DSSP file (Angstrom, degrees, kcal/mol; ACC not computed):
  #  RESIDUE AA STRUCTURE BP1 BP2  ACC     N-H-->O    O-->H-N    N-H-->O    O-->H-N    TCO  KAPPA ALPHA  PHI   PSI    X-CA   Y-CA   Z-CA
    1    1 A M              0   0    0      0, 0.0     2,-0.4     0, 0.0     0, 0.0   0.000 360.0 360.0 360.0 130.0    5.6   17.6  -52.9
    2    2 A L        -     0   0    0      0, 0.0     2,-0.4     0, 0.0     0, 0.0  -0.787 360.0-162.9 -92.4 133.3    4.3   14.6  -51.1
    3    3 A R        -     0   0    0     -2,-0.4     2,-0.3     3,-0.0     3,-0.0  -0.901  23.1-110.4-117.5 145.0    5.8   13.8  -47.7
    4    4 A R        -     0   0    0     -2,-0.4     2,-0.1     1,-0.1     3,-0.0  -0.562  35.4-118.2 -74.3 128.9    5.6   10.5  -45.7
    5    5 A F        -     0   0    0     -2,-0.3     2,-0.6     1,-0.1    -1,-0.1  -0.441  25.8-118.7 -64.1 138.7    3.5   10.7  -42.6
    6    6 A I        -     0   0    0     -2,-0.1    -1,-0.1     1,-0.1    -3,-0.0  -0.733  29.8-116.3 -74.5 115.9    5.3   10.1  -39.5
    7    7 A E    >   -     0   0    0     -2,-0.6     3,-0.6     1,-0.2     4,-0.2  -0.388  17.7-154.5 -64.4 127.5    3.9    7.0  -37.7
    8    8 A P  T >> S+     0   0    0      0, 0.0     3,-2.2     0, 0.0     4,-1.5   0.725  82.3  81.4 -68.8 -22.6    2.4    8.1  -34.4
    9    9 A S  H 3> S+     0   0    0      1,-0.3     4,-2.2     2,-0.2     5,-0.2   0.854  85.2  56.5 -55.6 -36.7    2.9    4.6  -32.9
   10   10 A E  H <4 S+     0   0    0     -3,-0.6    -1,-0.3     1,-0.2     4,-0.2   0.770 113.4  41.7 -65.0 -24.0    6.5    5.3  -32.2
   11   11 A Y  H <4 S+     0   0    0     -3,-2.2    -2,-0.2    -4,-0.2    -1,-0.2   0.667 123.7  34.4 -97.2 -26.3    5.4    8.3  -30.1
   12   12 A T  H  X S+     0   0    0     -4,-1.5     4,-2.8     2,-0.1     5,-0.2   0.533  87.9  89.3-110.5 -13.1    2.5    6.8  -28.3
   13   13 A A  H  X S+     0   0    0     -4,-2.2     4,-3.2    -5,-0.2     5,-0.3   0.929  91.4  48.6 -62.0 -44.5    3.4    3.1  -27.7
   14   14 A G  H  > S+     0   0    0     -4,-0.2     4,-1.6     1,-0.2    -1,-0.2   0.917 114.7  47.2 -60.9 -38.6    5.0    3.7  -24.2
   15   15 A T  H  > S+     0   0    0      2,-0.2     4,-1.5    -4,-0.2    -1,-0.2   0.895 112.4  47.2 -63.8 -43.0    2.1    5.7  -23.2
   16   16 A F  H  X S+     0   0    0     -4,-2.8     4,-1.8     1,-0.2     3,-0.5   0.943 112.5  51.4 -60.1 -52.2   -0.4    3.2  -24.4
   17   17 A R  H  X S+     0   0    0     -4,-3.2     4,-2.0     1,-0.3    -1,-0.2   0.794 109.9  48.9 -61.4 -31.7    1.6    0.4  -22.7
   18   18 A A  H  X S+     0   0    0     -4,-1.6     4,-2.0    -5,-0.3    -1,-0.3   0.816 109.4  51.8 -85.6 -25.2    1.6    2.3  -19.4
   19   19 A A  H  X S+     0   0    0     -4,-1.5     4,-0.9    -3,-0.5    -2,-0.2   0.787 110.0  49.1 -70.7 -29.4   -2.1    2.9  -19.5
   20   20 A C  H >X>S+     0   0    0     -4,-1.8     5,-2.4     2,-0.2     3,-1.0   0.947 110.2  52.2 -68.3 -50.0   -2.8   -0.8  -20.1
   21   21 A D  H ><5S+     0   0    0     -4,-2.0     3,-1.6     1,-0.3    -2,-0.2   0.936 108.2  50.8 -51.9 -50.3   -0.5   -1.6  -17.1
   22   22 A R  H 3<5S+     0   0    0     -4,-2.0    -1,-0.3     1,-0.3    -2,-0.2   0.761 113.8  44.1 -61.7 -25.5   -2.5    0.9  -14.9
   23   23 A M  H <<5S-     0   0    0     -3,-1.0    -1,-0.3    -4,-0.9    -2,-0.2   0.383 115.0-113.0-100.4  -0.7   -5.8   -0.8  -15.9
   24   24 A G  T <<5 +     0   0    0     -3,-1.6     2,-0.4    -4,-0.8    -3,-0.2   0.767  62.9 154.6  75.2  26.0   -4.5   -4.4  -15.6
   25   25 A I      < -     0   0    0     -5,-2.4     2,-0.6    -6,-0.1    -1,-0.3  -0.786  36.3-147.4 -93.9 132.3   -4.8   -5.0  -19.3
   26   26 A T        -     0   0    0     -2,-0.4     2,-0.2    -5,-0.0    -5,-0.0  -0.880  19.3-140.9 -96.6 114.1   -2.5   -7.7  -20.8
   27   27 A Q        -     0   0    0     -2,-0.6     2,-0.7   -10,-0.1   -10,-0.0  -0.494  13.5-117.2 -76.4 148.0   -1.6   -6.8  -24.3
   28   28 A S        -     0   0    0     -2,-0.2     2,-0.7     9,-0.1    -1,-0.1  -0.756  31.8-173.0 -79.5 115.2   -1.4   -9.4  -27.0
   29   29 A M        +     0   0    0     -2,-0.7     2,-0.2     3,-0.0     3,-0.1  -0.814  12.0 161.6-118.4  99.2    2.0   -9.6  -28.4
   30   30 A G        -     0   0    0     -2,-0.7     3,-0.1     1,-0.1     4,-0.0  -0.572  47.4 -82.2-104.4 173.4    2.6  -11.7  -31.4
   31   31 A R    >   -     0   0    0     -2,-0.2     3,-1.6     1,-0.1     6,-0.2  -0.300  61.0 -85.4 -65.4 157.0    5.6  -11.7  -33.8
   32   32 A A  T 3  S+     0   0    0      1,-0.3    -1,-0.1    -3,-0.1     3,-0.1  -0.470 114.7  22.3 -69.2 136.7    5.5   -9.2  -36.5
   33   33 A G  T 3  S+     0   0    0      1,-0.3     2,-0.5    -2,-0.2    -1,-0.3   0.406  84.7 143.0  91.2  -8.1    3.6  -10.2  -39.5
   34   34 A S    <   -     0   0    0     -3,-1.6     4,-0.5     1,-0.2     3,-0.5  -0.587  37.0-163.3 -78.2 126.2    1.5  -12.8  -37.6
   35   35 A A  S  > S+     0   0    0     -2,-0.5     4,-0.9     1,-0.2     3,-0.4   0.700  80.4  76.8 -72.4 -20.4   -2.0  -13.0  -38.9
   36   36 A L  T >4 S+     0   0    0      1,-0.2     3,-0.5     2,-0.2     4,-0.5   0.851  87.0  58.5 -64.5 -37.7   -3.1  -14.9  -35.8
   37   37 A D  T 34 S+     0   0    0     -3,-0.5     4,-0.4     1,-0.2     3,-0.3   0.862 111.8  41.3 -57.2 -37.0   -3.1  -11.7  -33.7
   38   38 A N  T 3> S+     0   0    0     -4,-0.5     4,-2.9    -3,-0.4     5,-0.2   0.579  88.0  93.7 -89.3 -10.7   -5.6  -10.1  -35.9
   39   39 A A  H <X S+     0   0    0     -4,-0.9     4,-1.8    -3,-0.5    -1,-0.2   0.852  86.6  44.2 -60.3 -40.0   -8.0  -13.0  -36.6
   40   40 A V  H  > S+     0   0    0     -4,-0.5     4,-2.6    -3,-0.3     5,-0.3   0.959 118.0  44.9 -74.0 -46.1  -10.6  -12.4  -34.0
   41   41 A I  H  > S+     0   0    0     -4,-0.4     4,-2.9     1,-0.2     5,-0.2   0.898 110.9  54.6 -68.7 -32.4  -10.7   -8.6  -34.6
   42   42 A E  H  X S+     0   0    0     -4,-2.9     4,-1.9     2,-0.2    -1,-0.2   0.903 111.1  45.6 -62.8 -42.7  -10.8   -9.1  -38.3
   43   43 A S  H  X S+     0   0    0     -4,-1.8     4,-2.3    -5,-0.2    -2,-0.2   0.926 113.5  48.7 -62.4 -46.0  -13.9  -11.4  -37.9
   44   44 A W  H  X S+     0   0    0     -4,-2.6     4,-2.6     1,-0.2    -2,-0.2   0.877 111.6  47.8 -63.6 -39.1  -15.5   -9.1  -35.6
   45   45 A H  H  X S+     0   0    0     -4,-2.9     4,-2.9    -5,-0.3    -1,-0.2   0.879 108.3  57.3 -69.7 -33.9  -15.0   -6.1  -37.9
   46   46 A S  H  X S+     0   0    0     -4,-1.9     4,-2.6    -5,-0.2     5,-0.2   0.963 108.2  46.4 -55.9 -51.1  -16.3   -8.2  -40.9
   47   47 A T  H  X S+     0   0    0     -4,-2.3     4,-3.0     1,-0.2     5,-0.4   0.945 112.7  50.1 -68.5 -39.9  -19.6   -8.8  -39.0
   48   48 A L  H  X>S+     0   0    0     -4,-2.6     4,-2.1     1,-0.2     5,-0.9   0.924 112.5  48.7 -58.1 -41.9  -19.8   -5.0  -38.1
   49   49 A E  I  <>S+     0   0    0     -4,-2.9     5,-2.4     3,-0.2    -1,-0.2   0.898 115.2  41.6 -57.2 -44.0  -19.2   -4.2  -41.7
   50   50 A F  I  <5S+     0   0    0     -4,-2.6    -2,-0.2     3,-0.2    -1,-0.2   0.933 120.0  41.8 -71.4 -46.1  -21.7   -6.5  -43.0
   51   51 A E  I  <5S+     0   0    0     -4,-3.0    -2,-0.2    -5,-0.2    -3,-0.2   0.854 131.8  17.3 -76.0 -37.1  -24.5   -5.9  -40.4
   52   52 A L  I >X5S+     0   0    0     -4,-2.1     4,-3.2    -5,-0.4     3,-1.5   0.851 128.3  36.4 -99.2 -77.3  -24.2   -2.1  -40.2
   53   53 A R  I 34<S+     0   0    0     -5,-0.9    -3,-0.2     1,-0.3    -4,-0.1   0.857 119.8  48.9 -52.0 -38.7  -22.3   -0.5  -43.2
   54   54 A G  T 34<S+     0   0    0     -5,-2.4    -1,-0.3    -6,-0.3    -4,-0.1   0.707 120.6  33.5 -77.2 -14.0  -23.6   -2.8  -45.7
   55   55 A L  T <4 S+     0   0    0     -3,-1.5     2,-0.4    -6,-0.2    -2,-0.2   0.577 115.4  47.3-122.2 -19.5  -27.1   -2.5  -44.7
   56   56 A E     <  -     0   0    0     -4,-3.2     2,-0.4     2,-0.0    -1,-0.1  -0.940  57.6-147.6-126.4 158.1  -27.5    1.0  -43.6
   57   57 A R        -     0   0    0     -2,-0.4     2,-0.5    -3,-0.1    -4,-0.0  -0.964  15.0-148.1-122.4 137.6  -26.7    4.5  -44.6
   58   58 A F        -     0   0    0     -2,-0.4     6,-0.1     1,-0.1     3,-0.0  -0.862   8.8-154.5-116.2 136.0  -26.0    7.1  -42.2
   59   59 A A  S    S+     0   0    0     -2,-0.5     2,-0.3     1,-0.1    -1,-0.1   0.835  82.9  17.4 -66.5 -38.7  -26.8   11.0  -42.8
   60   60 A T  S  > S-     0   0    0      1,-0.1     4,-2.2     0, 0.0     5,-0.1  -0.932  73.3-118.5-135.8 161.7  -24.0   12.2  -40.5
   61   61 A K  H  > S+     0   0    0     -2,-0.3     4,-2.4     2,-0.2     5,-0.2   0.870 116.0  57.8 -67.2 -30.2  -20.9   10.9  -38.8
   62   62 A A  H  > S+     0   0    0      1,-0.2     4,-2.1     2,-0.2    -1,-0.2   0.897 107.9  46.9 -61.2 -38.9  -22.6   11.5  -35.4
   63   63 A R  H  > S+     0   0    0      2,-0.2     4,-1.4     1,-0.2    -2,-0.2   0.849 111.3  50.3 -66.6 -34.8  -25.4    9.2  -36.4
   64   64 A A  H  X S+     0   0    0     -4,-2.2     4,-2.3     2,-0.2     3,-0.3   0.967 111.2  50.1 -63.3 -57.3  -22.9    6.6  -37.7
   65   65 A R  H  X S+     0   0    0     -4,-2.4     4,-2.5     1,-0.2    -2,-0.2   0.876 111.5  46.8 -43.0 -54.9  -21.0    6.8  -34.3
   66   66 A A  H  X S+     0   0    0     -4,-2.1     4,-2.2     1,-0.2    -1,-0.2   0.839 112.2  50.1 -64.1 -34.6  -24.1    6.4  -32.2
   67   67 A R  H  X S+     0   0    0     -4,-1.4     4,-2.4    -3,-0.3    -2,-0.2   0.880 110.9  48.7 -75.0 -39.8  -25.3    3.5  -34.3
   68   68 A V  H  X S+     0   0    0     -4,-2.3     4,-2.6     2,-0.2     5,-0.2   0.907 110.1  53.2 -71.8 -44.1  -21.9    1.7  -34.1
   69   69 A A  H  X S+     0   0    0     -4,-2.5     4,-2.5    -5,-0.2    -2,-0.2   0.965 110.8  46.3 -54.5 -56.4  -22.0    2.3  -30.2
   70   70 A A  H  X S+     0   0    0     -4,-2.2     4,-2.4     1,-0.2    -2,-0.2   0.916 110.8  53.7 -55.1 -48.0  -25.4    0.7  -30.0
   71   71 A W  H  X S+     0   0    0     -4,-2.4     4,-2.8     2,-0.2    -1,-0.2   0.896 110.4  45.4 -51.5 -49.3  -24.3   -2.2  -32.1
   72   72 A I  H  X S+     0   0    0     -4,-2.6     4,-2.3     2,-0.2    -1,-0.2   0.882 110.2  53.2 -66.3 -38.9  -21.4   -3.0  -30.0
   73   73 A D  H  X S+     0   0    0     -4,-2.5     4,-2.5    -5,-0.2     5,-0.4   0.931 112.2  46.1 -59.1 -45.8  -23.4   -2.7  -26.8
   74   74 A E  H  X>S+     0   0    0     -4,-2.4     4,-2.1     1,-0.2     5,-1.9   0.954 112.0  53.3 -64.6 -45.7  -26.0   -5.2  -28.3
   75   75 A Y  H  <5S+     0   0    0     -4,-2.8    -1,-0.2     1,-0.2    -2,-0.2   0.868 115.8  37.1 -56.7 -37.1  -23.1   -7.4  -29.4
   76   76 A N  H  <5S+     0   0    0     -4,-2.3    14,-2.1    12,-0.1    15,-0.3   0.823 126.2  36.0 -80.5 -35.2  -21.6   -7.5  -25.9
   77   77 A R  H  <5S+     0   0    0     -4,-2.5    11,-0.2    -5,-0.2    -3,-0.2   0.894 131.3  12.3 -89.3 -47.8  -24.9   -7.6  -23.9
   78   78 A D  T  <5S+     0   0    0     -4,-2.1     2,-0.3    -5,-0.4    -3,-0.2   0.701  92.6 100.3-115.6 -31.6  -27.4   -9.8  -25.9
   79   79 A R      < -     0   0    0     -5,-1.9     2,-0.3     1,-0.1     8,-0.0  -0.439  62.8-137.9 -74.6 131.7  -25.7  -11.6  -28.7
   80   80 A K        -     0   0    0     -2,-0.3     2,-0.4     8,-0.1     8,-0.2  -0.652  13.5-155.0 -88.8 142.2  -24.9  -15.3  -28.0
   81   81 A H  B > > -A   87   0A   0      6,-2.1     5,-1.9    -2,-0.3     3,-0.9  -0.960  13.6-150.9-121.0 129.4  -21.5  -16.7  -29.1
   82   82 A S  G > 5S+     0   0    0     -2,-0.4     3,-1.3     1,-0.3    -1,-0.1   0.821  95.8  63.0 -73.9 -32.7  -21.0  -20.3  -29.9
   83   83 A S  G 3 5S+     0   0    0      1,-0.3    -1,-0.3     2,-0.1    24,-0.1   0.557 107.5  45.6 -66.2 -13.2  -17.3  -20.1  -28.9
   84   84 A I  G < 5S-     0   0    0     -3,-0.9    -1,-0.3     3,-0.2    -2,-0.2   0.023 131.1 -84.5-122.0  24.1  -18.3  -19.2  -25.2
   85   85 A G  T < 5S-     0   0    0     -3,-1.3    -3,-0.2     1,-0.2    -2,-0.1   0.814  80.4 -59.0  84.9  30.1  -21.0  -21.7  -24.7
   86   86 A M  S   <S+     0   0    0     -5,-1.9     2,-0.3     1,-0.2    -1,-0.2   0.882 105.4 123.0  59.7  38.8  -23.9  -19.7  -26.3
   87   87 A R  B     -A   81   0A   0     -6,-0.9    -6,-2.1    -8,-0.0    -1,-0.2  -0.800  67.3-102.0-116.9 172.7  -23.6  -16.9  -24.0
   88   88 A S     >  -     0   0    0     -2,-0.3     4,-2.4    -8,-0.2     3,-0.2  -0.501  37.0-109.9 -80.7 161.3  -23.1  -13.2  -24.4
   89   89 A P  H  > S+     0   0    0      0, 0.0     4,-2.6     0, 0.0     5,-0.2   0.901 118.3  48.6 -60.0 -38.4  -19.6  -11.8  -23.8
   90   90 A I  H  > S+     0   0    0    -14,-2.1     4,-2.0     2,-0.2   -13,-0.1   0.882 111.0  50.2 -71.2 -34.7  -20.6  -10.0  -20.7
   91   91 A D  H  > S+     0   0    0    -15,-0.3     4,-0.9     2,-0.2    -1,-0.2   0.902 111.1  48.3 -62.8 -43.5  -22.3  -13.0  -19.3
   92   92 A Y  H >< S+     0   0    0     -4,-2.4     3,-0.9     1,-0.2     4,-0.5   0.927 111.1  51.6 -62.9 -46.9  -19.2  -15.2  -20.0
   93   93 A E  H >< S+     0   0    0     -4,-2.6     3,-1.2     1,-0.2     4,-0.5   0.876 105.8  54.8 -64.9 -39.5  -17.0  -12.6  -18.3
   94   94 A L  H 3< S+     0   0    0     -4,-2.0    -1,-0.2     1,-0.3     3,-0.2   0.709 104.8  54.7 -66.2 -18.0  -19.3  -12.5  -15.2
   95   95 A T  T << S+     0   0    0     -3,-0.9    -1,-0.3    -4,-0.9    -2,-0.2   0.535  88.9  79.4 -85.2  -8.2  -18.9  -16.2  -14.8
   96   96 A L  S <> S-     0   0    0     -3,-1.2     4,-1.0    -4,-0.5     2,-0.3   0.848  71.4-173.8 -70.3 -37.8  -15.0  -16.0  -14.8
   97   97 A G  T  4  -     0   0    0     -4,-0.5     2,-1.2    -3,-0.2    -1,-0.2  -0.609  65.1  -1.3  76.3-134.7  -14.7  -14.9  -11.1
   98   98 A D  T  4 S-     0   0    0     -2,-0.3    -1,-0.2     1,-0.1     3,-0.1  -0.312 127.1 -62.5 -90.3  50.4  -11.2  -14.1  -10.0
   99   99 A G  T  4 S+     0   0    0     -2,-1.2     2,-0.5     1,-0.3    -2,-0.2   0.571  91.1 147.6  85.5   6.5   -9.5  -14.9  -13.4
  100  100 A D     <  -     0   0    0     -4,-1.0    -1,-0.3    -5,-0.0     0, 0.0  -0.675  42.4-139.9 -81.8 125.9  -10.5  -18.5  -13.3
  101  101 A Q        -     0   0    0     -2,-0.5     3,-0.1    -3,-0.1     2,-0.1  -0.631  20.5-120.0 -81.6 134.1  -11.1  -19.8  -16.8
  102  102 A P        -     0   0    0      0, 0.0    -1,-0.1     0, 0.0     2,-0.1  -0.396  35.5-102.8 -65.0 148.9  -14.2  -22.3  -17.1
  103  103 A H     >  -     0   0    0      1,-0.1     4,-1.4    -2,-0.1     3,-0.4  -0.381  29.5-111.6 -64.9 154.6  -13.2  -25.8  -18.3
  104  104 A A  H  > S+     0   0    0      1,-0.2     4,-1.9     2,-0.2     5,-0.2   0.887 119.4  56.6 -57.6 -43.4  -14.1  -26.6  -22.0
  105  105 A E  H  > S+     0   0    0      1,-0.2     4,-2.1     2,-0.2    -1,-0.2   0.884 105.6  50.8 -63.2 -31.3  -16.7  -29.1  -20.8
  106  106 A E  H  > S+     0   0    0     -3,-0.4     4,-1.2     1,-0.2    -1,-0.2   0.877 107.5  51.9 -60.4 -42.0  -18.4  -26.4  -18.8
  107  107 A E  H  < S+     0   0    0     -4,-1.4    -1,-0.2     2,-0.2    -2,-0.2   0.784 111.2  48.1 -70.5 -32.4  -18.5  -24.1  -21.7
  108  108 A V  H  < S+     0   0    0     -4,-1.9    -1,-0.2     1,-0.2    -2,-0.2   0.914 110.5  50.6 -72.3 -40.7  -20.2  -26.8  -23.9
  109  109 A A  H  <        0   0    0     -4,-2.1    -2,-0.2     1,-0.3    -1,-0.2   0.676 360.0 360.0 -74.3 -21.6  -22.7  -27.6  -21.2
  110  110 A A     <        0   0    0     -4,-1.2    -1,-0.3    -5,-0.1    -2,-0.1   0.471 360.0 360.0 -70.2 360.0  -23.7  -23.9  -20.8
């Protein structure tokens, strides 16, 4: 007999929301079924899949986890992104200061 898995989200959503609040993280809340909430992560995941999973084979799960962690670190520290003025995500965040968003013309000029 197959039984439907009980979705853990209903038991962890409050805990997760409280953890985000403690860390000062603002959650993205779109309406149900909106593809826009997922567009950025879908693009990022596609890049990860293409550059790692599509090109490399891993002997163990531990090796795969280590390689993904290294890829994410490189992505955030070294990789230049056109959407943020050809800077790395970490460099971009360091320029924000106290939550001030740079103006679009500053991003293009950088």
